[in-house]
C-alpha positions in Angstrom: 131.8 94.1 52.2 128.8 92.5 54.8 127.7 94.7 57.4 129.0 92.8 60.3 132.6 90.8 58.8 135.1 92.7 60.3 138.9 93.1 58.8 141.7 92.0 60.6 143.8 95.1 61.5 147.3 94.7 62.9 147.4 95.5 67.0 144.2 97.1 67.4 143.3 98.3 70.6 141.2 95.9 73.1 140.2 93.7 70.4 138.9 90.4 71.0 139.0 87.4 68.7 135.7 88.4 66.9 137.9 91.9 66.0 135.4 93.5 68.4 136.0 96.2 71.0 134.6 98.1 74.0 132.4 100.9 72.4 133.8 104.4 73.7 137.1 103.2 74.9 138.8 106.3 74.1 138.0 109.3 72.4 139.4 111.6 70.0 142.8 112.1 71.6 144.1 109.1 73.5 147.7 109.4 74.5 149.7 106.0 75.2 149.9 104.8 78.9 153.9 105.5 78.4 153.2 109.0 77.0 154.6 112.2 78.0 150.6 113.3 79.0 150.7 114.5 82.4 146.9 114.5 81.7 144.8 111.0 81.0 141.1 111.8 78.5 138.4 109.7 80.1 136.9 107.5 77.5 134.1 109.0 75.5 131.3 107.0 77.7 132.7 107.9 81.1 131.2 111.5 80.4 127.7 111.8 79.9 126.3 115.1 78.7 122.6 116.0 80.1 120.8 117.2 77.3 119.3 120.0 79.6 122.6 121.4 79.6 124.5 124.1 78.0 126.9 121.6 75.7 124.4 118.2 76.1 121.4 120.9 74.3 124.3 121.7 71.6 125.1 117.9 71.1 121.8 117.1 71.0 120.7 119.9 68.0 124.0 118.4 66.4 122.8 115.1 66.1 119.0 115.7 65.3 119.9 118.5 62.7 123.9 119.6 61.9 125.0 115.7 61.6 121.5 114.7 59.2 122.1 118.0 57.3 126.0 117.8 56.8 124.9 113.7 55.6 122.0 114.9 53.2 124.4 118.1 51.5 127.4 115.5 51.2 125.1 113.4 49.1 123.5 116.5 46.9 126.7 118.6 46.6 128.4 115.9 44.3 130.9 114.3 47.3 129.8 111.0 47.4 129.2 110.9 44.0 132.6 111.8 43.3 133.4 108.5 44.4 131.2 106.8 43.2 132.2 107.8 39.5 135.9 107.0 39.7 133.2 103.0 40.2 131.5 104.3 36.7 128.4 103.9 39.4 128.0 107.9 39.0 128.1 110.0 35.5 129.3 113.5 34.6 131.5 115.8 36.1 133.8 115.5 39.6 132.0 118.5 41.6 133.2 121.0 44.4 136.9 121.5 45.3 139.8 119.0 44.8 139.1 117.3 48.5 135.6 117.6 48.5 136.6 113.9 49.9 137.4 115.5 53.0 133.5 116.5 53.9 132.8 113.2 53.9 135.1 111.7 56.0 134.6 114.8 58.9 130.8 113.9 58.7 131.8 110.3 59.2 133.9 111.0 62.2 130.8 113.0 63.7 128.5 109.5 62.7 130.9 107.4 64.5 131.1 109.7 67.9 127.8 109.7 67.8 127.4 106.0 67.6 129.2 105.5 70.6 126.2 106.9 72.4 124.1 104.0 70.7 122.8 102.7 67.6 121.2 104.9 65.1 120.1 103.1 61.9 120.0 106.3 59.4 123.9 106.9 60.7 124.4 103.3 60.8 123.2 102.9 57.4 125.6 105.9 56.4 128.8 104.3 57.9 128.7 101.4 56.5 127.0 102.2 53.0 130.0 104.8 53.0 132.7 102.5 54.4 132.0 99.7 51.6 131.8 102.7 48.3 135.6 103.3 49.8 136.6 100.3 49.9 135.0 99.2 46.1 137.5 102.8 45.1 140.4 102.3 46.9 143.1 101.1 44.3 145.5 97.9 45.1 148.1 100.0 46.1 145.9 101.6 49.2 145.6 105.2 47.4 142.2 106.9 47.6 141.0 109.8 46.4 138.2 110.8 44.3 139.6 114.0 42.5 142.8 112.1 41.7 141.8 109.1 40.3 139.0 110.2 38.5 140.6 113.8 37.0 144.1 113.7 37.3 145.3 110.2 37.3 148.8 111.1 36.1 149.6 113.7 39.1 148.9 111.2 42.0 151.1 112.3 44.9 152.8 114.7 43.2 150.7 118.3 43.9 151.8 118.6 47.2 151.1 122.7 47.5 147.6 122.0 46.7 146.8 118.6 45.8 145.4 118.1 50.0 145.8 114.4 49.3 147.6 113.9 52.7 144.8 116.0 54.2 142.4 114.3 53.2 143.8 110.9 54.3 144.3 112.6 57.5 140.9 113.6 57.8 140.4 109.9 57.0 142.1 108.1 59.2 140.4 110.1 61.8 137.1 109.1 60.7 138.4 105.3 60.7 139.6 105.9 64.4 136.5 107.0 65.6 134.3 104.1 64.0 136.9 101.7 65.5 136.2 103.0 68.6 133.1 104.1 69.3 131.4 100.7 67.5 134.0 98.3 67.3 133.7 97.5 64.1 137.0 98.1 61.8 135.7 97.8 58.4 137.1 101.6 57.9 140.0 101.5 59.6 140.7 98.7 57.0 140.7 101.3 54.4 142.6 103.6 56.1 145.4 101.8 57.4 146.0 100.6 54.2 146.3 104.3 53.1 148.3 105.1 55.7 150.6 102.4 54.9 151.3 103.4 51.1 151.8 106.7 53.1 154.6 104.6 55.1 156.1 103.3 52.2 156.4 106.1 49.8 157.3 109.0 52.6 158.9 106.9 55.4 162.4 106.2 56.4 164.6 106.6 53.3 161.5 107.8 51.0 160.7 110.6 49.3 161.0 114.0 51.4 157.9 115.8 51.2 155.2 117.6 52.9 151.3 118.3 52.7 150.6 121.6 51.9 147.6 121.9 54.2 149.0 119.8 57.8 146.4 117.4 59.3 148.0 114.0 58.6 150.6 114.9 61.5 148.0 114.2 64.1 145.9 111.4 62.5 148.6 109.2 61.9 150.0 109.6 65.5 145.9 108.7 66.7 146.1 106.1 64.3 149.4 104.9 66.1 147.7 105.0 69.4 144.8 102.7 67.9 146.5 100.0 66.5 150.4 99.8 68.0 152.0 100.2 64.3 154.9 102.5 65.3 155.8 103.4 61.7 152.6 105.7 62.2 154.1 107.5 64.7 157.6 107.9 62.9 155.8 108.9 59.8 153.7 111.8 61.7 157.9 112.7 63.7 159.3 112.7 60.1 156.7 115.0 58.6 157.5 117.0 61.5 160.9 117.0 61.2 160.9 118.0 57.2 158.2 121.3 57.7 160.3 124.0 57.3 162.6 123.1 55.2 161.1 124.6 51.8 160.6 121.3 50.4 156.9 123.0 48.6 158.9 125.5 46.8 157.7 129.0 45.3 153.8 130.0 45.6 152.2 132.8 45.0 151.4 133.3 48.3 155.2 132.3 49.9 156.3 129.8 52.3 154.5 131.1 55.2 151.5 130.8 54.1 152.2 126.8 54.4 154.1 127.2 57.4 156.9 125.8 55.3 159.4 128.9 55.9 161.3 127.8 59.5 161.6 124.3 60.7 159.2 124.0 63.1 161.3 125.1 66.6 162.2 128.1 65.3 159.0 129.2 64.3 157.5 130.6 67.1 155.4 133.0 65.4 152.3 132.2 64.1 152.3 132.5 60.3 149.9 131.9 56.9 147.0 130.2 56.8 145.2 130.0 60.2 143.7 126.7 60.3 146.9 125.3 58.7 149.2 126.5 61.7 146.9 125.6 64.2 146.4 122.0 62.9 150.5 121.8 62.6 150.6 122.8 65.9 148.3 120.1 67.3 150.0 117.6 65.3 153.4 118.7 67.0 152.2 118.4 70.0 151.0 115.3 69.7 154.2 113.8 68.5 156.1 115.4 71.5 153.6 113.6 73.7 154.2 110.4 72.2 157.8 111.1 71.6 160.2 112.1 74.1 161.9 115.4 72.4 161.2 118.7 75.0 162.6 121.3 72.8 159.1 120.8 70.3 157.2 121.4 73.7 158.9 124.4 74.5 159.0 125.8 70.8 154.8 125.1 71.3 154.7 127.1 74.1 156.3 129.8 72.9 154.0 130.2 70.0 151.0 129.7 71.7 152.1 133.0 74.0 153.1 134.7 70.7 149.6 134.0 69.1 147.7 134.9 72.3 149.2 137.9 72.7 149.4 139.1 69.6 147.0 137.6 66.9 144.0 136.1 68.7 140.3 137.8 68.7 138.7 138.5 71.7 136.4 135.3 70.9 139.5 133.5 71.0 139.0 133.6 66.6 142.2 133.2 64.8 143.0 134.5 61.4 142.8 138.5 60.1 143.0 138.4 56.3 140.7 137.6 54.2 143.3 137.1 50.8 144.8 134.2 51.9 142.5 133.0 55.4 145.8 133.8 57.4 147.2 135.7 60.3 148.0 139.5 60.1 150.6 141.3 61.3 151.0 141.4 65.3 147.9 143.0 66.7 146.3 143.2 63.4 142.9 142.1 64.6 140.0 144.7 62.9 136.8 143.3 63.8 134.8 144.3 60.4 137.0 142.5 58.5 137.8 139.7 61.0 137.8 136.2 58.6 138.0 134.3 61.6 137.3 130.8 59.9 135.2 128.6 61.9 137.5 125.6 61.1 140.3 127.9 63.1 138.0 128.0 65.8 138.0 124.2 65.9 141.6 123.6 65.0 142.6 126.2 68.7 140.2 124.1 70.7 142.0 120.9 69.5 145.6 121.9 70.1 144.9 123.5 73.5 143.2 120.2 73.9 146.7 118.1 73.7 148.5 121.0 75.5 146.4 120.4 78.5 147.0 117.1 78.5 150.5 118.0 77.8 151.3 120.2 80.9 147.8 120.3 83.0 147.9 124.2 83.1 144.4 125.4 83.3 145.1 127.8 81.3 145.0 125.9 78.3 141.3 124.7 79.2 140.3 128.7 79.5 141.2 129.0 76.1 139.4 126.2 75.1 136.5 127.6 76.8 136.5 130.5 75.2 136.9 129.9 72.2 134.4 127.0 72.4 131.8 129.0 73.7 132.7 132.3 71.6 134.2 131.6 68.0 133.3 127.8 67.3 129.4 128.6 69.0 128.8 131.2 66.4 129.7 129.4 63.7 126.4 127.6 63.9 123.0 129.0 63.9 120.3 127.9 66.6 118.7 126.0 64.8 121.8 123.8 63.8 121.3 123.7 60.2 122.9 127.4 59.0 126.9 128.2 59.8 129.8 130.8 59.3 132.4 130.4 57.3 134.3 133.5 58.7 132.9 134.9 61.6 133.3 139.0 61.4 133.2 140.7 64.8 131.2 143.7 63.2 129.1 144.0 60.5 128.1 147.5 59.4 125.0 148.9 58.3 124.4 148.3 54.6 127.1 145.7 54.0 126.9 143.9 50.6 126.3 140.5 52.1 126.6 138.6 48.3 129.8 137.9 48.8 130.1 134.3 50.5 133.6 134.8 52.3 131.8 137.4 54.0 127.6 137.4 54.0 125.3 139.2 55.9 124.1 135.6 57.9 124.7 132.2 57.9 124.4 130.0 55.4 123.1 126.5 55.3 126.8 125.1 53.1 129.2 126.8 51.2 131.5 126.1 47.9 133.7 125.1 50.0 131.9 123.4 53.1 134.7 122.5 55.2 133.3 124.3 58.4 130.0 122.1 58.8 131.4 118.5 59.2 134.1 120.2 61.0 131.8 121.9 63.7 129.4 118.1 63.7 133.0 116.4 64.4 133.8 118.2 67.7 130.2 118.7 69.2 129.7 114.9 68.5 132.3 114.1 70.6 132.7 117.0 73.3 132.1 115.2 75.6 135.6 113.8 75.5 137.0 117.2 76.6 135.5 117.7 79.8 137.4 115.9 82.1 140.5 113.7 82.9 142.8 111.7 85.7 146.0 111.2 86.7 147.2 109.2 89.7 145.7 111.5 92.1 142.6 112.1 90.9 139.6 113.7 89.0 140.0 117.0 86.7 137.1 118.4 85.8 137.8 121.2 83.0 134.7 122.3 81.2 131.9 123.2 83.8 128.7 121.3 82.1 125.4 119.5 83.2 126.4 115.2 83.4 127.4 112.8 84.9 131.0 111.8 84.9 132.8 108.2 86.2 136.4 107.6 86.3 138.1 104.3 87.2 140.9 105.7 89.9 143.7 103.9 91.6 141.8 103.2 94.6 138.6 102.4 92.9 135.9 104.0 90.8 134.3 107.8 91.5 131.1 109.1 90.0 130.2 112.9 90.0 126.9 114.1 89.2 127.3 117.2 87.8 124.2 120.2 88.1 124.6 123.4 86.5 123.3 126.0 84.2 126.8 127.2 83.6 127.8 129.4 81.7 124.8 131.5 82.1 124.3 131.2 86.3 127.5 131.2 88.4 126.8 127.8 90.8 127.5 124.3 90.1 126.4 121.5 92.0 129.2 118.1 92.2 127.8 115.4 93.9 130.2 113.1 94.4 130.1 109.2 95.2 132.8 107.5 95.9 134.3 105.7 99.0 138.1 106.1 99.1 140.2 109.0 98.8 141.6 111.3 95.9 142.0 114.9 94.5 139.0 116.6 92.7 140.6 119.1 90.7 137.9 122.3 89.7 139.5 124.6 87.2 138.9 128.4 88.3 139.1 130.3 85.2 141.2 133.8 84.9 138.4 135.8 84.4 137.1 134.8 87.8 138.9 136.6 91.1 136.6 135.4 93.7 135.7 131.8 93.5 133.8 130.4 96.7 133.7 127.0 97.7 132.5 124.6 100.1 132.5 121.0 100.7 129.5 119.1 102.7 128.3 121.9 103.6 131.6 123.3 105.2 133.3 126.5 103.4 137.0 125.7 101.7 139.5 128.1 101.2 140.1 129.0 97.4 143.7 129.6 97.1 144.0 128.1 92.9 147.4 126.9 92.0 150.4 127.8 89.9 147.9 125.4 87.2 144.8 126.9 88.3 142.9 124.3 89.7 141.6 124.2 93.0 142.4 121.0 94.7 140.1 119.2 97.5 141.7 115.7 98.6 139.5 114.1 101.3 138.6 110.4 101.5 135.1 110.8 100.0 131.6 109.5 101.2 128.5 108.7 98.7 126.6 111.8 98.1 129.6 114.4 99.3 128.1 117.8 97.7 130.5 119.9 96.1 129.5 123.6 95.7 131.5 125.7 93.1 130.5 129.5 92.9 132.1 131.7 89.8 130.8 135.2 90.7 130.1 136.9 86.7 129.7 140.5 87.5 130.0 141.9 83.6 133.2 143.2 82.9 134.2 145.8 80.4 137.6 144.5 78.5 140.0 147.1 76.6 142.1 145.7 73.7 145.5 146.2 73.9 146.8 149.6 73.0 148.7 148.3 69.5 145.1 147.1 67.9 144.8 149.9 65.9 141.3 149.1 64.6 139.4 149.0 68.1 141.7 151.6 69.8 139.2 153.6 71.8 136.2 150.8 72.3 135.5 149.0 74.8 133.9 145.0 74.6 131.4 143.8 77.5 131.7 139.8 78.6 129.9 137.6 81.3 131.8 134.8 83.0 133.6 132.6 79.9 130.9 134.8 76.9 132.0 137.6 75.1 128.9 139.3 73.9 127.8 142.0 71.2 125.7 144.9 70.1 122.6 143.8 67.5 120.5 146.5 65.9 117.8 144.1 66.2 117.5 144.9 70.4 118.6 149.0 70.4 116.0 151.7 70.6 114.3 152.8 68.0 116.0 155.5 66.1 119.3 154.2 67.2 121.6 153.5 64.3 123.9 150.9 65.4 126.7 153.5 64.3 125.9 155.9 66.2 126.1 154.3 69.6 128.7 155.1 72.2 129.1 153.7 75.7 131.2 155.3 78.8 134.4 153.4 78.7 134.6 152.8 82.5 130.6 151.7 83.2 129.7 148.3 83.5 126.7 147.1 82.3 124.2 145.2 84.2 123.0 141.7 83.7 119.5 141.1 83.1 117.3 138.0 83.0 115.7 136.8 79.8 115.9 137.7 76.2 113.7 137.9 72.9 115.9 135.5 71.3 115.6 131.3 72.6 119.2 130.4 73.9 120.2 133.4 75.6 118.8 133.3 79.5 121.1 136.6 80.1 121.6 139.7 78.2 123.7 142.9 79.6 122.0 146.2 79.6 123.8 149.5 80.1 123.7 153.3 79.4 124.5 154.4 75.5 124.7 157.6 74.1 123.9 158.2 70.7 125.9 160.6 68.6 124.1 161.6 65.5 126.5 161.5 62.4 125.7 162.9 58.9 126.1 159.7 56.9 127.2 161.3 53.9 129.4 163.5 55.7 132.5 161.6 54.6 135.0 164.4 56.0 134.8 167.4 58.6 136.8 170.3 59.7 138.4 169.9 63.6 138.9 167.7 66.1 136.6 169.2 68.7 135.3 166.4 71.0 131.2 165.6 70.0 128.9 166.1 73.2 127.6 162.5 74.4 124.6 162.6 73.1 120.9 161.4 73.5 120.8 158.8 76.3 119.7 155.3 75.4 119.5 152.1 77.4 121.5 149.6 74.8 121.5 145.5 75.3 123.9 143.1 74.2 123.5 139.6 73.6 126.0 136.8 73.5 128.1 136.7 70.4 127.7 133.1 69.4 123.8 134.1 69.1 124.3 136.7 66.8 122.9 136.6 63.2 119.7 134.2 64.3 116.9 136.8 63.5 117.9 138.3 60.1 120.7 140.2 58.4 120.7 143.6 61.3 124.6 145.8 62.1 126.3 143.9 64.9 129.3 144.9 66.7 131.9 143.1 69.5 133.9 146.4 70.2 132.1 149.4 71.2 132.7 153.0 70.8 133.2 155.3 73.9 132.1 158.2 74.8 
């Protein structure tokens, strides 16, 4: 297959006689016009992030460092050689875990979204060469999985508990969608649809009743349907959703709950099991709802969301409290030092909340997207973009061993199970696809970030130029260039109590509607300026009293950012474990920090209560005196561990 060849793919959206489509036509999630979605995502090239802004700078680091890092490591760690082994172009044993192919596919997806912003020879070469390799590895019937083809050819599509074959297939489908939408090239899409067609023949209507132990294929099939207009893909995704919870996977050491196979999705309204699997499943169920007509699916997802956010989500938006099975624990089981909080779970939460936002238009889902993005997702990568966390604890103790890859003292360049780095890369490469939406009334701005937004609205085109240093500064300036009447909807986050708004210099009363948005409808004129101010006084947060692990502690936050204490910033001779703060005393925001990328730190009064670290128990229960008064400094949680290992904590004991 030579570069420039175009595979024929039935129903390719926007296809021409040459098989190409307008670059940037759609982003990662593109509900069809007839879908149940209340809001319509904008095209990737309709939103340009300013590289000087917070999200734009992150996307630049992702492009220049994280994505090349992932490409280098799927080569160095053997993922690509696993595929070459099948064709006889590489020797040696299979390397990595059975689902190693998925890391290649996630990296391909990231490259695809990045190519939407223009040609990049290195990325083009990676996409083209890897696509040719996959086409060579693929069997005549469409099967493609280097582990089973090269190690266990007799077990293909049989080991549904741990084989991850459909999980890998899902990531291939999503990579193919990204490349097709961004570049118009359908080479990878041809490979993906052959594999998807095999799954339809094997597991579609009247076929074998089976589900993959790791949900992911469901949402991928829906997106492939949206791209190709092949209804069999939506039908198969729907079938997989309906089969979940019937016990088809059978006994396992972790139990059916681990795989979300213990109850049908409409009845399983409490999050259970492996956190990433639960969240990917929820995203898939929501996608099936969006393209179908079953309101009971959305009702179940809303109930699941309420339960999850009320009883099993960390203050950073992270998910999963148990290391043994990377899973949710009991309600309110949220230990900070043993938080698993996998980076992939944070990415999955962002994806699910976006789909819930599209389905309902409710700002609470955008609030959660913002919280998890700025805290739990962002913590997964280093300032430089080439070191990563798999698990994200909310506390690191002095003397922590740190040799366990599951819970290191700092970020690592790669992992034995390296699912998180390429997952970060594919999300950040597509961030501009999640900033804004439109509907028949106008434009909705969900994530405040510097850049430009353009859209073709029913009455004509509209363009927004957004200038802001959010999430550090309170005011966002939006210049509207348009010449017709429509409604601009701006999200007012739940954490903001007294938002202010002016339009063309005139104050406007801020009264967010039931969905959490302030809506400005007017006949716009080019150059009209809208100023939205979201005051960010530092806040003192307390956990639900049933969260025993942090009872008697507080956390500090400002705007959407959760802060933490790191030993580096505390007075000499003040061990972090001995620092207390007043329960009701808010810190103050201070500009500047010794850590790059932190414009604002929080400073407050603390107390050092000296403790004998060797005396594990003592007689009596009398309250200790407050101790020595010191000034303590908190940095954004997502920037911790950028100065070498040191104790850290989000939840601070009170005096």
